[in-house]
C-alpha positions in Angstrom: 0.0 0.0 0.0 1.2 3.5 -0.8 0.8 6.6 1.4 1.5 10.2 0.7 3.2 12.4 3.4 3.1 16.2 3.2 4.8 18.7 5.5 2.5 21.6 5.0 2.6 25.3 5.6 5.2 26.1 3.0 5.0 28.7 0.2 5.1 27.3 -3.3 6.9 29.3 -6.1 7.9 28.5 -9.6 6.1 26.8 -12.5 4.0 23.7 -12.8 3.5 22.5 -16.4 0.1 20.8 -17.0 -0.1 17.4 -18.7 -2.4 16.0 -21.3 -6.1 15.7 -20.2 -7.0 12.5 -18.4 -10.6 12.8 -19.4 -9.7 13.1 -23.1 -6.9 10.4 -23.1 -9.2 7.8 -21.6 -11.6 8.2 -24.6 -8.9 8.6 -27.2 -7.2 5.4 -26.5 -10.3 3.2 -27.0 -11.3 5.4 -30.0 -8.0 4.6 -31.7 -9.1 1.0 -32.4 -11.6 2.3 -34.9 -8.8 3.0 -37.4 -7.9 0.4 -40.0 -4.3 1.6 -39.9 -2.3 3.3 -37.1 -3.0 6.1 -34.7 -0.4 8.1 -32.8 -1.5 10.1 -29.8 0.9 12.5 -28.2 0.8 14.5 -24.9 -0.5 11.4 -23.2 -0.2 11.6 -19.4 1.7 8.9 -17.5 -1.1 7.9 -15.1 -2.5 4.6 -14.0 -5.7 5.0 -16.1 -3.5 5.1 -19.2 -1.8 2.0 -18.1 -5.1 0.2 -17.5 -6.4 1.1 -21.0 -3.2 -0.1 -22.7 -3.6 -3.4 -20.8 -7.1 -3.8 -22.4 -5.6 -3.0 -25.8 -3.1 -5.8 -25.3 -5.9 -8.2 -24.3 -7.5 -7.4 -27.6 -4.2 -8.2 -29.4 -3.7 -4.6 -30.4 -0.1 -3.5 -31.0 0.8 -0.7 -28.5 4.0 1.2 -28.3 4.7 3.8 -25.7 7.4 6.4 -25.7 7.8 9.7 -23.9 4.3 11.3 -23.8 3.1 9.3 -26.8 1.2 6.1 -27.6 1.2 4.4 -31.0 -1.7 2.1 -31.5 -2.0 -0.3 -34.4 -5.1 -2.6 -34.4 -4.4 -4.5 -37.7 -4.1 -7.9 -35.8 -6.9 -7.0 -33.3 -9.2 -9.7 -31.9 -12.6 -8.8 -30.7 -12.5 -10.9 -27.5 -14.5 -10.5 -24.3 -13.1 -7.8 -22.0 -12.7 -9.5 -18.6 -14.0 -7.9 -15.4 -10.5 -7.7 -14.0 -9.7 -5.1 -16.7 -13.0 -3.2 -17.0 -13.3 -2.6 -13.2 -10.1 -0.8 -13.0 -11.6 2.4 -14.4 -14.9 3.9 -15.4 -13.6 4.9 -18.9 -13.2 1.2 -19.9 -16.8 1.6 -21.2 -15.5 3.5 -24.2 -14.5 0.2 -25.6 -18.2 -0.6 -25.8 -18.8 2.1 -28.4 -15.6 1.6 -30.3 -15.9 -2.2 -30.6 -19.6 -2.0 -31.4 -18.7 0.6 -34.1 -16.0 -1.5 -35.7 -17.2 -5.1 -35.2 -20.9 -4.7 -34.4 -20.4 -6.7 -31.3 -18.9 -6.2 -27.8 -18.9 -8.3 -24.7 -17.6 -6.7 -21.5 -18.4 -6.1 -17.8 -19.8 -3.0 -16.2 -16.9 -0.6 -15.6 -15.4 0.5 -12.3 -14.0 3.9 -11.2 -14.5 6.2 -8.3 -17.5 5.6 -6.0 -18.9 9.2 -6.3 -22.5 8.1 -6.8 -24.8 6.1 -9.1 -23.1 6.0 -12.5 -25.5 4.0 -14.7 -24.8 3.5 -18.4 -28.4 3.4 -19.6 -28.0 6.5 -21.8 -25.1 4.8 -23.5 -27.1 1.6 -24.0 -30.2 3.5 -25.3 -28.0 5.2 -27.8 -26.6 1.9 -29.0 -30.1 0.5 -29.3 -31.2 3.5 -31.3 -28.4 2.7 -33.8 -29.8 -0.8 -34.2 -28.0 -2.8 -31.5 -29.5 -5.3 -29.0 -28.4 -5.3 -25.4 -28.3 -8.4 -23.2 -27.1 -8.4 -19.6 -26.2 -11.2 -17.2 -25.4 -9.6 -13.8 -22.9 -7.0 -14.7 -21.8 -8.6 -18.0 -23.1 -6.9 -21.2 -23.4 -8.2 -24.7 -24.2 -5.5 -27.2 -24.5 -6.5 -30.9 -26.1 -5.5 -34.2 -26.4 -7.0 -37.6 -26.0 -3.5 -39.0 -25.6 -0.1 -37.4 -27.8 2.7 -38.9 -27.7 6.4 -38.2 -30.5 7.7 -35.9 -31.7 10.8 -34.1 -30.8 10.4 -30.4 -31.8 12.7 -27.6 -29.9 12.4 -24.4 -32.0 13.0 -21.3 -28.9 14.2 -19.5 -26.0 15.9 -21.3 -23.7 13.1 -20.4 -20.0 13.3 -21.5 -19.6 9.5 -21.4 -22.8 8.8 -23.4 -22.0 11.5 -25.9 -18.6 10.1 -26.7 -19.7 6.5 -26.6 -22.5 7.1 -29.1 -20.1 9.1 -31.3 -17.7 6.1 -31.3 -20.4 3.7 -32.3 -21.9 6.0 -35.0 -18.8 7.0 -37.0 -18.9 3.8 -39.0 -22.7 3.4 -39.0 -24.7 3.7 -42.2 -26.2 7.1 -42.7 -26.5 10.1 -40.5 -26.6 10.2 -36.7 -27.7 13.3 -34.7 -27.1 13.6 -31.0 -29.2 16.2 -29.4 -28.6 17.6 -25.9 -25.0 16.4 -26.3 -22.4 17.4 -23.7 -20.2 20.3 -24.7 -16.9 19.6 -22.8 -13.6 20.3 -24.5 -12.7 16.6 -24.2 -15.5 15.8 -26.6 -14.2 18.3 -29.1 -10.7 16.7 -28.8 -12.2 13.2 -29.4 -14.2 14.4 -32.4 -11.1 16.1 -33.9 -9.2 12.8 -33.5 -11.9 10.9 -35.3 -12.1 13.5 -38.1 -8.3 13.3 -38.5 -8.9 9.6 -39.2 -11.5 10.4 -41.8 -14.7 10.6 -39.8 -17.3 13.2 -40.7 -18.4 14.8 -37.4 -19.7 18.4 -37.0 -21.1 20.3 -34.0 -18.8 18.9 -31.3 -18.7 21.5 -28.5 -22.4 22.4 -29.1 -25.6 20.7 -28.0 -26.1 19.1 -31.4 -23.5 16.8 -32.9 -24.0 15.4 -36.4 -22.2 12.3 -37.7 -22.1 11.1 -41.3 -21.1 7.4 -41.2 -18.0 6.3 -43.1 -16.7 2.9 -44.1 -13.0 3.4 -43.5 -10.9 5.3 -40.9 -7.2 5.7 -41.6 -3.9 6.7 -40.2 -3.6 9.8 -38.0 -1.5 11.8 -35.6 -3.2 13.6 -32.7 -2.4 15.7 -29.6 -4.3 15.5 -26.3 -5.5 18.9 -25.0 -4.1 20.2 -21.7 -5.9 18.8 -18.6 -8.3 21.5 -17.4 -9.0 19.7 -14.1 -5.3 19.3 -13.3 -4.9 23.0 -14.2 -7.7 24.1 -12.0 -6.4 22.0 -9.1 -3.0 23.6 -9.2 -4.5 27.1 -9.6 -6.5 26.5 -6.4 -3.3 25.3 -4.7 -1.7 28.5 -5.9 -4.5 30.5 -4.2 -3.7 28.6 -1.0 0.1 28.5 -1.1 1.4 30.4 -4.2 4.1 33.0 -3.7 3.6 33.2 -6.7 2.8 29.9 -8.5 2.6 29.8 -12.3 0.4 27.1 -13.9 1.6 26.7 -17.5 0.6 25.0 -20.7 -3.2 25.4 -20.2 -6.2 26.8 -22.1 -7.5 29.4 -19.7 -11.0 29.6 -21.2 -11.5 25.9 -20.2 -11.5 27.0 -16.6 -13.3 30.3 -16.9 -15.9 29.4 -14.3 -13.2 28.7 -11.7 -11.2 31.8 -12.5 -14.3 33.9 -12.2 -15.1 32.5 -8.7 -11.5 32.9 -7.6 -11.5 36.6 -8.7 -14.8 37.0 -6.8 -13.1 35.7 -3.7 -10.2 38.1 -4.1 -7.5 35.8 -5.5 -4.8 37.7 -7.3 -4.5 36.2 -10.8 -2.6 37.1 -14.0 -4.1 35.2 -16.9 -2.0 34.8 -20.0 -2.6 33.1 -23.4 -1.5 29.7 -22.0 -0.8 30.3 -18.3 -2.2 31.6 -15.0 0.0 33.2 -12.3 -1.5 33.0 -8.8 -0.4 34.9 -5.7 -1.9 33.9 -2.4 -3.6 36.6 -0.3 -4.0 37.0 3.4 -7.7 37.4 3.2 -10.4 36.0 0.9 -14.1 36.8 0.7 -16.6 34.0 1.2 -17.8 32.7 -2.2 -20.3 30.1 -3.1 -20.4 27.7 -6.1 -22.9 25.3 -7.7 -21.6 22.6 -10.0 -22.9 22.3 -13.5 -22.1 20.7 -16.9 -19.5 22.6 -19.0 -19.1 25.5 -19.3 -20.4 25.7 -15.7 -18.3 25.1 -12.5 -16.8 21.6 -13.0 -17.8 18.9 -10.5 -14.3 17.6 -10.6 -13.0 20.9 -9.1 -15.6 21.4 -6.3 -13.7 19.2 -3.9 -10.4 21.1 -4.1 -12.4 24.3 -4.1 -14.0 23.5 -0.7 -10.4 23.5 0.7 -10.0 27.1 -0.4 -13.4 28.0 1.0 -12.1 27.0 4.5 -9.7 30.0 4.2 -12.4 32.5 3.1 -13.9 34.9 5.6 -17.6 34.3 6.3 -20.1 31.6 5.1 -19.5 29.9 1.7 -21.7 27.2 0.1 -20.9 24.5 -2.4 -23.9 22.8 -4.0 -23.2 19.6 -5.9 -25.7 18.9 -8.7 -23.9 16.1 -10.7 -22.9 13.3 -8.3 -24.6 12.5 -5.0 -21.5 11.1 -3.2 -19.1 14.0 -4.0 -18.7 15.1 -0.3 -16.8 12.1 1.0 -13.8 14.4 1.5 -15.7 16.6 4.0 -15.2 14.4 7.1 -11.5 14.5 6.5 -11.4 18.2 6.0 -13.2 18.5 9.3 -10.6 16.3 11.0 -8.0 18.8 9.6 -9.9 21.6 11.3 -12.5 22.8 8.8 -15.9 24.0 10.0 -18.3 22.4 7.4 -21.8 21.0 7.5 -23.5 19.1 4.7 -27.2 19.0 4.1 -29.2 18.2 0.9 -26.2 18.2 -1.4 -24.9 21.5 -0.1 -21.8 22.0 2.0 -21.8 25.1 4.2 -18.3 26.3 5.1 -17.5 28.8 7.8 -14.1 30.3 7.6 -11.4 31.1 7.9 -10.1 28.1 9.9 -6.7 26.9 10.7 -5.9 23.5 9.2 -3.6 21.1 11.1 -2.1 18.0 9.6 -3.4 14.5 10.4 -4.1 11.2 8.7 -6.8 11.4 6.0 -8.1 9.2 3.2 -8.3 9.8 -0.6 -11.8 8.4 -1.1 -11.8 9.1 -4.8 -9.6 10.9 -7.4 -10.8 14.5 -6.8 -11.3 14.0 -3.1 -7.6 12.9 -3.1 -6.7 16.1 -4.9 -8.6 18.0 -2.1 -6.6 16.2 0.5 -3.3 17.2 -1.2 -4.4 20.8 -1.3 -5.4 20.7 2.3 -2.2 19.0 3.3 -0.1 21.6 1.6 -2.0 24.4 3.5 -2.1 22.7 6.9 0.5 23.1 9.6 2.4 19.9 10.3 2.3 16.5 8.7 -0.6 15.2 6.7 -0.6 11.5 5.7 -3.0 10.5 2.9 -3.9 6.8 2.4 -5.5 5.3 -0.8 -3.2 7.4 -2.9 -3.8 5.1 -5.8 -6.9 7.2 -6.5 -4.7 10.3 -6.9 -2.2 8.6 -9.2 -5.1 7.7 -11.6 -5.4 11.3 -12.7 -2.4 13.4 -11.7 0.8 12.8 -13.6 4.0 13.2 -11.6 2.2 15.0 -8.8 4.9 14.5 -6.3 7.6 15.7 -8.7 5.6 18.7 -9.9 4.9 19.9 -6.3 8.4 19.2 -5.1 9.9 21.3 -7.9 7.9 24.4 -6.6 8.9 24.0 -3.0 6.5 21.4 -1.5 7.8 18.8 1.0 5.9 15.8 -0.2 6.7 12.1 -0.8 5.0 8.7 -1.5 6.0 5.8 0.7 5.3 2.1 0.5 4.0 0.7 3.8 
């Protein structure tokens, strides 16, 4: 088991360079099997989710070569075999193989995916989309068989603007006959990144980034080279850490408009920011004004950033509120923030934070990926030593987190126990 130890209360200064987006990478790697030739994806983060997806590719007999920040995927000898539960349960994003395999072979057999326990995460929208394209879905326990004699374009309305369902239906539809229209599609930048990747292969997708995506089916997808966009959630996490400890901290290689909602809230609280074309410079302040947030689908305030943001709220003067509208179990970090000294109460999916409060290091748990990021942010701000267990969650989504923070002055390490 790995633990993370942080000696907090230190100023951080220097530059943190943001890696490729986890939430794009985990869709791009499964999407690559749709090509009939070879796909090269660069700016790929070295995280355990990437490793888990490459393991699934190898199970499918796909040739995978990894170099510094790049993955070369060649599916010419691929075999459409059942994806075992041992592989699918490692991460939620394994479900993108459903859309990709269905799109290419008209059949997929795999188990319900795993991932963080942040609430009910059904895949019915994905399955309804597949059925609309002509597939039949059979389930035995948590094992799914999805197959179709032929996939035909369809008009699909998503009851919820789900990122996963939008991408998965897109993957299934790119090689279907005719035209597919996805209405109430999610608009996240990662969807645009995946659509661009598919178009680079020869797909015909328009409207990605809007609520209506149109896909004209093609019979062949070819060779391509593609770059993963910078990780907006990693960027936002480090900007929040900069507001807590930056003196100053520069967060580089980002697309600032991807975190506009966060930057607006930080400015509202009184955080000193310098926003450039591809960076944000953050200088911590002695006093912040209480600021409330409500999570929403993009371009609203990202649910993946609310957990780190609640750490900053503990340092704001007055009463702040965080309302979570996406996932019902996204406050599992709150009991540990309270152990560190925070004054927080949760009721009806709203956390009320009274601040400012002094945080003091203790042993805490990373209950999920973004809760783990919140514990890191809190540990960096707290006086004394903070020990974080279940750090495997953190390593799923933050490339070289220890090295990046050490380079700007943090005292942080991972130990095997």
